[in-house]
C-alpha positions, -999 to +999 in steps of 0.1 A: +872-172+941+880-153+912+869-173+887+832-171+912+833-133+912+835-133+873+806-161+869+784-140+891+792-105+875+787-121+839+756-136+854+740-099+865+752-081+834+736-110+814+705-103+835+707-064+832+707-071+794+683-092+795+655-066+811+668-038+792+657-062+761+624-067+782+614-032+786+581-031+762+572-062+777+576-049+811+557-019+805+526-039+790+531-060+824+530-029+843+497-019+825+479-053+828+485-047+871+476-012+869+446-016+853+434-051+866+434-026+903+429+008+896+395+018+888+389+032+849+367+056+839+367+032+803+365-005+796+398-021+808+411-034+772+402+003+754+426+017+786+450-009+776+448-002+742+457+037+749+482+026+772+503+006+745+501+030+717+512+058+744+543+036+754+554+027+719+551+063+710+575+070+747+601+044+735+604+064+701+605+096+713+629+085+745+651+063+716+646+032+730+633+020+696+643+036+663+617+042+637+623+015+618+622-010+650+590+004+653+578-008+618+591-040+626+573-044+659+543-034+640+542-065+616+544-084+648+513-068+661+495-076+628+509-109+624+497-116+662+459-098+656+455-125+628+466-152+648+439-140+680+416-136+650+410-171+643+424-186+676+397-169+696+366-175+682+373-212+680+373-212+718+414-215+725+410-184+748+392-158+755+387-122+761+360-120+782+359-081+798+339-059+775+356-030+753+346-010+725+379-021+703+368-054+700+366-073+670+350-110+668+360-108+705+394-097+704+406-069+718+425-046+694+456-042+723+458-081+721+485-078+690+506-052+715+509-086+735+527-104+703+544-070+694+561-073+727+579-104+719+589-090+686+602-058+707+626-083+731+642-099+700+650-066+681+663-055+716+682-085+728+700-086+691+714-050+693+724-053+734+738-086+729+757-077+694+741-108+684+756-128+652+745-164+640+764-187+623+752-219+602+717-205+596+700-216+569+673-186+559+650-203+537+647-236+550+642-221+586+615-196+573+596-224+556+596-243+586+587-212+607+554-206+584+548-245+586+549-238+624+523-205+621+498-223+597+498-255+619+492-237+652+459-228+632+449-252+607+453-282+635+414-276+642+406-290+611+438-304+599+459-332+616+482-317+641+517-320+629+532-297+660+556-326+669+571-336+633+579-292+628+591-292+659+621-322+650+620-303+617+629-271+633+660-290+651+669-304+618+668-268+600+686-251+623+712-281+640+747-269+641+735-233+636+743-205+662+739-175+679+768-156+692+764-129+716+781-102+738+782-104+776+805-073+788+842-079+773+834-118+760+817-136+727+800-165+738+778-193+721+743-208+719+727-231+696+698-220+681+674-244+689+685-244+725+679-206+723+641-208+709+634-238+736+648-214+767+631-180+748+595-207+748+600-211+787+603-177+797+575-168+776+553-194+791+564-179+826+552-147+808+524-163+801+515-173+836+517-138+846+501-122+822+468-142+823+469-137+865+468-102+857+440-112+835+455-103+798+433-128+789+422-163+798+420-207+790+393-221+789+404-238+821+410-199+839+375-191+841+360-204+874+398-191+890+430-185+882+457-219+870+487-224+858+489-224+822+495-257+804+536-267+808+526-279+772+526-242+761+565-242+764+570-261+731+541-241+714+557-212+724+595-226+712+580-232+684+562-199+675+595-179+688+612-194+652+586-163+633+596-138+654+637-150+646+630-153+610+614-121+605+639-103+628+671-116+610+658-111+573+652-077+583+693-080+602+703-095+570+692-063+549+714-045+572+739-062+569+740-074+609+733-111+607+766-130+594+791-109+603+824-123+621+823-123+657+851-132+684+844-158+705+857-156+741+887-165+735+890-139+708+895-160+678+876-150+643+842-171+639+835-169+601+799-174+589+787-209+587+816-223+613 
């Protein structure tokens, strides 16, 4: 019984930390839900852009994010916007509603959808006191860049998604994230963390498309579940966010610092 209570308590603590990590994403979802049902004096996408900017300012004023973290998140916004400017004109998905703040069919607020992912990774890193062992930064970064490029170039060149997925597993083999829940430290393989985050991003994508954040071709007439194959795409794409945040954490000395396991012994970098 005591063990069961401990497990339940830890799961609740974990869920609470995850919820706090997702605050920016939850705020974006709230904005999408509200603007879907509430009449607006301006176009919905324009309203979402203004709303997301205000949320970003509020997060800084409330000290939910630091100025440096917001600058890193802006990097995710720009990377995501560049991705959108390629994929949307090719018909991968669409933003059918009119707006003044659209560029080549892409509303500028869409960059905040990627910024929300960056915000989650940054917040989770801080709240879970995350550290990495066995991480190969150069090799992992090279594969992450190749994944990002392939997601764009596969429209004209051979799709290397599966070879790159295998390569991502190979370069992260033996690497693990150590994180804190309550008073205990836990360890998870990096590749597994990518897979789990990819699954929950796919769930979030279903919620976002239901609220009309964007639409895939098969959702233009009526909303349908997003293709489950997107789980793999998200699991691979999260490597880009991971590499960027890991590089920033390395500069602040918060990447490979020794961590404590659940049993209390020291875990040295690369172990």
